[in-house]
BAGURO-381691 format. One record per residue (C-alpha): z, y negated, x; residue in three letters. Coordinates in steps of 0.1 Angstrom, whole numbers, padded with zeros to 4 digits, always signed. Example, Ala and Ser with C-alpha at 12.3 -4.5 7.8 and 13.67 -1.06 7.14 Angstrom:
+0078+0045+0123ALA
+0071+0011+0137SER
// end
This chain:
-0723+0250+0562MET
-0697+0253+0590ASP
-0715+0227+0610GLU
-0711+0202+0581ILE
-0676+0210+0570ILE
-0660+0210+0604TYR
-0679+0179+0616ALA
-0661+0146+0621SER
-0664+0119+0594ALA
-0680+0097+0621THR
-0707+0122+0629SER
-0713+0130+0592ILE
-0718+0093+0585ALA
-0743+0091+0614GLN
-0762+0122+0602ALA
-0765+0107+0567ILE
-0777+0074+0581ARG
-0803+0092+0603ASP
-0814+0112+0572LYS
-0807+0145+0591ARG
-0786+0156+0561VAL
-0782+0141+0526SER
-0749+0130+0511ALA
-0756+0154+0483THR
-0757+0183+0508GLU
-0726+0172+0525VAL
-0706+0167+0493VAL
-0718+0201+0479GLU
-0707+0219+0511ALA
-0673+0204+0510HIS
-0669+0212+0473LEU
-0678+0248+0480GLN
-0653+0249+0508ARG
-0625+0236+0486ILE
-0634+0262+0459ALA
-0632+0289+0486ALA
-0598+0280+0502VAL
-0579+0261+0475ASN
-0568+0291+0455PRO
-0549+0301+0487THR
-0537+0267+0498LEU
-0531+0248+0465ASN
-0539+0216+0485ALA
-0564+0199+0461VAL
-0547+0193+0428VAL
-0574+0173+0410GLN
-0611+0179+0416SER
-0638+0154+0406VAL
-0668+0174+0416GLY
-0692+0161+0389PRO
-0684+0125+0397ARG
-0687+0132+0434ALA
-0722+0148+0430ARG
-0734+0118+0410LEU
-0720+0094+0436GLU
-0737+0114+0464ALA
-0770+0113+0446LEU
-0766+0075+0442ALA
-0758+0072+0479ALA
-0790+0091+0488ASP
-0811+0070+0465GLN
-0796+0038+0479ALA
-0803+0049+0515LEU
-0839+0057+0505ALA
-0842+0021+0494ARG
-0828+0010+0527GLY
-0793+0001+0514GLU
-0763+0011+0535LEU
-0730+0007+0516ARG
-0708+0008+0547GLY
-0697+0028+0577PRO
-0686+0057+0554LEU
-0718+0059+0534HIS
-0719+0093+0517GLY
-0688+0107+0536VAL
-0667+0130+0514PRO
-0629+0123+0514ILE
-0598+0134+0495THR
-0569+0111+0486ILE
-0532+0119+0485LYS
-0520+0121+0450ASP
-0494+0094+0457SER
-0522+0068+0457LEU
-0538+0055+0425ASP
-0574+0065+0418THR
-0593+0048+0389ALA
-0603+0074+0363GLY
-0585+0103+0380VAL
-0550+0116+0372ILE
-0525+0103+0398SER
-0491+0118+0394THR
-0472+0110+0426GLY
-0459+0146+0422GLY
-0436+0136+0393THR
-0437+0149+0358LYS
-0434+0115+0341GLY
-0469+0108+0354ARG
-0484+0142+0348ALA
-0512+0127+0327THR
-0514+0092+0341LEU
-0549+0079+0347VAL
-0549+0046+0365PRO
-0574+0019+0356GLU
-0579+0007+0392GLN
-0578+0021+0427ASP
-0551+0015+0452ALA
-0561-0011+0478THR
-0569+0015+0505VAL
-0589+0037+0481VAL
-0609+0007+0469ALA
-0617-0003+0505ARG
-0628+0033+0514LEU
-0651+0035+0484ARG
-0665+0001+0491ALA
-0673+0014+0526ALA
-0693+0042+0510GLY
-0668+0071+0509ALA
-0671+0096+0481ILE
-0639+0110+0465LEU
-0638+0148+0461LEU
-0603+0150+0446GLY
-0565+0144+0450LYS
-0543+0162+0474THR
-0508+0175+0467ASN
-0475+0157+0475THR
-0438+0163+0469PRO
-0422+0143+0441GLU
-0425+0106+0449LEU
-0435+0117+0485THR
-0397+0121+0493LEU
-0396+0156+0509SER
-0408+0173+0540GLY
-0420+0203+0518GLU
-0451+0197+0497THR
-0439+0211+0463ASP
-0435+0196+0429ASN
-0430+0205+0392LEU
-0465+0194+0383VAL
-0487+0214+0407TYR
-0464+0237+0427GLY
-0464+0244+0464ARG
-0490+0239+0491THR
-0494+0264+0519ASN
-0503+0260+0556ASN
-0538+0272+0565PRO
-0526+0287+0598TYR
-0500+0309+0580ASP
-0496+0306+0542VAL
-0460+0318+0544SER
-0453+0285+0561ARG
-0452+0248+0551THR
-0479+0223+0559PRO
-0451+0197+0559GLY
-0448+0167+0537GLY
-0452+0145+0522SER
-0490+0145+0531SER
-0490+0183+0532GLY
-0520+0187+0508GLY
-0540+0163+0529ALA
-0531+0181+0562GLY
-0539+0215+0548ALA
-0573+0208+0533ILE
-0585+0187+0563ILE
-0575+0215+0587ALA
-0593+0240+0565ALA
-0626+0220+0564GLY
-0624+0210+0528GLY
-0623+0172+0535SER
-0633+0150+0564ALA
-0607+0124+0558LEU
-0576+0115+0537ASP
-0550+0087+0535ILE
-0514+0098+0540GLY
-0482+0079+0536SER
-0453+0080+0560ASP
-0417+0070+0553THR
-0400+0093+0578GLY
-0429+0113+0593GLY
-0450+0121+0563SER
-0484+0115+0581ILE
-0473+0127+0615ARG
-0454+0159+0605LEU
-0483+0174+0584PRO
-0507+0164+0612ALA
-0484+0184+0636HIS
-0479+0214+0614PHE
-0516+0216+0604CYS
-0531+0208+0639GLY
-0550+0177+0629ILE
-0548+0140+0639ALA
-0531+0111+0621GLY
-0516+0077+0626ILE
-0488+0058+0610LYS
-0497+0021+0617PRO
-0474-0007+0625THR
-0453-0019+0595SER
-0472-0047+0579GLY
-0507-0034+0589ARG
-0520-0016+0558VAL
-0514-0027+0521PRO
-0494-0003+0500ARG
-0506-0017+0467THR
-0511+0012+0443GLY
-0489+0037+0461HIS
-0461+0056+0443ILE
-0436+0041+0467VAL
-0450+0005+0466PRO
-0443-0026+0485PHE
-0411-0046+0476GLY
-0386-0018+0482MET
-0359-0041+0496GLY
-0339-0025+0525ALA
-0362+0005+0528VAL
-0395-0015+0524ASP
-0405-0014+0560ALA
-0402+0023+0564LEU
-0433+0034+0543THR
-0468+0029+0558GLN
-0502+0042+0548LEU
-0526+0056+0574GLY
-0556+0079+0580PRO
-0556+0116+0586MET
-0585+0136+0600ALA
-0594+0164+0623ARG
-0606+0140+0650TYR
-0591+0109+0665VAL
-0625+0091+0663GLU
-0622+0092+0626ASP
-0588+0074+0627LEU
-0605+0048+0649ILE
-0633+0045+0623LEU
-0610+0043+0593THR
-0581+0021+0603LEU
-0601-0012+0604PRO
-0615-0004+0569ILE
-0581+0000+0552ILE
-0561-0026+0572ALA
-0555-0063+0564GLY
-0541-0086+0538VAL
-0549-0078+0502ASP
-0529-0108+0487TRP
-0507-0083+0468ARG
-0484-0066+0494ASP
-0463-0095+0508PRO
-0454-0076+0540ALA
-0489-0075+0553ILE
-0495-0096+0584VAL
-0531-0108+0594PRO
-0527-0095+0629MET
-0559-0087+0649PRO
-0566-0050+0653LEU
-0576-0041+0689GLY
-0604-0018+0699ASP
-0592+0016+0713PRO
-0625+0018+0733HIS
-0614-0012+0753ALA
-0581+0004+0764VAL
-0580+0017+0799ASN
-0556+0047+0804ILE
-0553+0038+0841THR
-0522+0018+0847GLY
-0506+0023+0813LEU
-0468+0027+0816ARG
-0457+0058+0797ILE
-0422+0069+0790ALA
-0421+0107+0783MET
-0392+0127+0768TYR
-0390+0162+0754THR
-0355+0161+0739ASP
-0341+0132+0718ASN
-0305+0144+0720GLY
-0304+0154+0683LEU
-0323+0187+0683MET
-0338+0203+0713SER
-0374+0214+0709PRO
-0388+0249+0713THR
-0399+0256+0748PRO
-0436+0255+0738GLU
-0431+0221+0722THR
-0416+0207+0753ALA
-0444+0223+0774ALA
-0471+0207+0752ALA
-0456+0173+0758VAL
-0453+0179+0796ARG
-0489+0191+0797THR
-0500+0159+0778ALA
-0480+0138+0803ALA
-0498+0155+0832THR
-0532+0149+0816ALA
-0523+0112+0814LEU
-0510+0110+0849ALA
-0542+0126+0862GLU
-0561+0098+0843ALA
-0541+0072+0862GLY
-0513+0064+0839ALA
-0478+0058+0853ARG
-0456+0084+0836VAL
-0418+0084+0838GLU
-0394+0107+0822GLU
-0372+0083+0802ASP
-0360+0078+0766ARG
-0342+0051+0747PRO
-0304+0054+0749ALA
-0300+0048+0711VAL
-0322+0076+0699LEU
-0292+0098+0690GLU
-0284+0073+0663GLN
-0317+0079+0645THR
-0306+0106+0620ALA
-0275+0088+0609ASP
-0292+0054+0606LEU
-0322+0068+0586ALA
-0299+0087+0562ASN
-0276+0057+0557ASN
-0305+0033+0552LEU
-0322+0054+0525SER
-0291+0069+0509GLY
-0261+0045+0510SER
-0270+0030+0476ASP
-0268+0065+0461GLY
-0306+0064+0463ARG
-0306+0040+0434ALA
-0341+0028+0446TRP
-0353+0064+0440VAL
-0338+0064+0405ARG
-0356+0032+0397ARG
-0389+0048+0408LEU
-0382+0078+0385LEU
-0375+0055+0356ARG
-0407+0036+0362GLN
-0426+0069+0362ALA
-0408+0080+0330GLY
-0395+0112+0347THR
-0365+0130+0334VAL
-0368+0165+0349GLU
-0369+0163+0387ILE
-0377+0189+0414HIS
-0348+0206+0431PRO
-0358+0192+0465LEU
-0354+0157+0452LEU
-0322+0166+0434ARG
-0309+0178+0468GLN
-0316+0143+0482ARG
-0293+0128+0455PHE
-0266+0154+0459ASP
-0262+0149+0497GLU
-0256+0111+0497VAL
-0225+0091+0493LYS
-0226+0056+0478THR
-0208+0029+0498VAL
-0195-0005+0491GLU
-0218-0036+0496VAL
-0199-0047+0526ALA
-0203-0013+0543GLU
-0240-0013+0533PHE
-0247-0047+0548THR
-0228-0037+0580ALA
-0251-0007+0582MET
-0282-0030+0579LEU
-0268-0048+0609GLU
-0266-0015+0628ASP
-0303-0009+0620VAL
-0312-0043+0634ASP
-0292-0035+0666ARG
-0310-0002+0669PHE
-0344-0020+0666ARG
-0334-0046+0692SER
-0323-0019+0716ALA
-0355+0000+0711MET
-0375-0032+0718LEU
-0356-0037+0749GLY
-0366-0002+0761PHE
-0402-0008+0752MET
-0404-0040+0772GLU
-0409-0017+0802HIS
-0435+0006+0787TYR
-0468+0006+0769ASP
-0464+0041+0753VAL
-0438+0066+0745ILE
-0450+0103+0746LEU
-0427+0128+0729CYS
-0426+0157+0704PRO
-0436+0151+0668THR
-0410+0177+0657CYS
-0386+0201+0674ALA
-0405+0231+0661TYR
-0439+0242+0646PRO
-0444+0248+0609ALA
-0414+0267+0596PRO
-0414+0292+0567PRO
-0413+0277+0532HIS
-0379+0264+0522GLY
-0365+0260+0557MET
-0376+0225+0566LEU
-0351+0207+0543MET
-0321+0227+0554THR
-0293+0209+0574ASP
-0300+0232+0603ALA
-0336+0221+0606MET
-0337+0185+0594ARG
-0327+0169+0626LYS
-0359+0182+0641GLY
-0378+0156+0622THR
-0359+0128+0637SER
-0386+0126+0664TYR
-0408+0108+0638THR
-0382+0089+0618SER
-0371+0069+0648ALA
-0404+0051+0647TYR
-0402+0044+0610ASN
-0369+0026+0618LEU
-0387+0005+0644THR
-0419+0001+0625GLY
-0440+0009+0655TRP
-0474+0027+0654PRO
-0473+0064+0661GLY
-0503+0088+0664ALA
-0503+0126+0665VAL
-0529+0149+0680VAL
-0528+0187+0686ARG
-0516+0195+0721GLY
-0506+0231+0721GLY
-0500+0264+0702THR
-0469+0283+0695SER
-0464+0320+0702PRO
-0471+0326+0664GLU
-0505+0308+0667GLY
-0493+0277+0650LEU
-0504+0242+0661PRO
-0481+0219+0681ILE
-0488+0182+0680GLY
-0477+0156+0705VAL
-0467+0121+0693GLN
-0480+0089+0709VAL
-0460+0058+0701VAL
-0472+0023+0711ALA
-0458-0012+0710ARG
-0459-0030+0676PRO
-0495-0040+0666TRP
-0510-0018+0694ARG
-0526+0009+0674GLU
-0555+0006+0698ASP
-0533+0019+0726VAL
-0519+0047+0706ALA
-0553+0058+0695LEU
-0569+0055+0729ALA
-0542+0077+0744VAL
-0544+0102+0715ALA
-0582+0104+0720GLN
-0578+0111+0757HIS
-0553+0138+0750LEU
-0576+0153+0723GLU
-0604+0155+0749GLN
-0581+0169+0776ALA
-0562+0194+0755LEU
-0587+0205+0729GLY
-0574+0189+0697GLY
-0580+0206+0663TRP
-0588+0243+0662GLN
-0603+0261+0633ARG
-0578+0282+0612PRO
-0588+0318+0604THR
-0585+0311+0566LEU
// end
């Protein structure tokens, strides 16, 4: 069973195609693993075991007839509960949708299922995905598989936890300020936030069409292995004729990227919150591994990084989070979680003139960041200033600036991948972040895969 549940989605798909294992066996092994660990983790909040078994049987029968449904034929996956799944309760972590059953899949879910993937269940998310701690009034709190007293992060914390524990080969996270990359870091797995405009958000609880904050939120794959990010991103990317922000840009092949000669800017401190010594050491070790592979590594950072926290807070909060209140009304939610209530209480509404001036500040930040990136192919830096903190700590004022390492690249819209690069003294994973130029997910993934091979990547939790 261990060989199946800890294998990559890529190798599982190949084993099913080669008939070395059946989809039925693979699905059953993952359902058993979820049953074993989920009482401790509370990561999977809706299970569709009977449906998954029927789909696995149908996949095996199709393969026996010589029919291959796609590159994920028979591969078991989970899906973050912020994404609509036809016939399966999809709450977005908010009470107004506690019993909502969508009639159709979100675009990314439909594309994965058309490629042959089999849904096992939905993974937990904070209310409307708008917190770094995965907790809500519908399903409660999710725990980290490396230490259940600690957070798996958010908002894709359920996905990060169950993938790390071997209950799912693959999930799709969403990322508005680090919600794919932070759980990947805290749970020791791999994930990528694609370029803004790469993957349709149709059917997500924070949809397209969000005005000033629209470009912040992206959907991307999460898995234990970088090869599965490489496999999945082309499946979910591309125009769906619904999300108006999606651009039909070609997606490069990471296997065609040569590490030798890449220009890499490395920094360990963004000037807002210094990382733990072990976090800084993990980034430096990653930089050494890339330099040994022929990359040109320089210690450098954009001069405007220290503006990140203020700009991100102002952009999402200067309207009094009216955009969040609209989402709550659409969901029919009256009672909200204290973590979301905190987000309302901490903001100050400003006049329109001040708000539009702030939008100009964001544009100047983006321009300055582009000017920096003209000289580099990749930025290598921490994902967060610290490893997974105890529950309740992540959203405190003292800790929040540590997440600015990811939110800087939501402001720019650039692709950012995370892969495990070290371990804290407490035995917690430490991820390193690989940021590439816009539309160069192939470069980010190639570098992440090299670091995975050099530094070891995901390691099995004791759970």
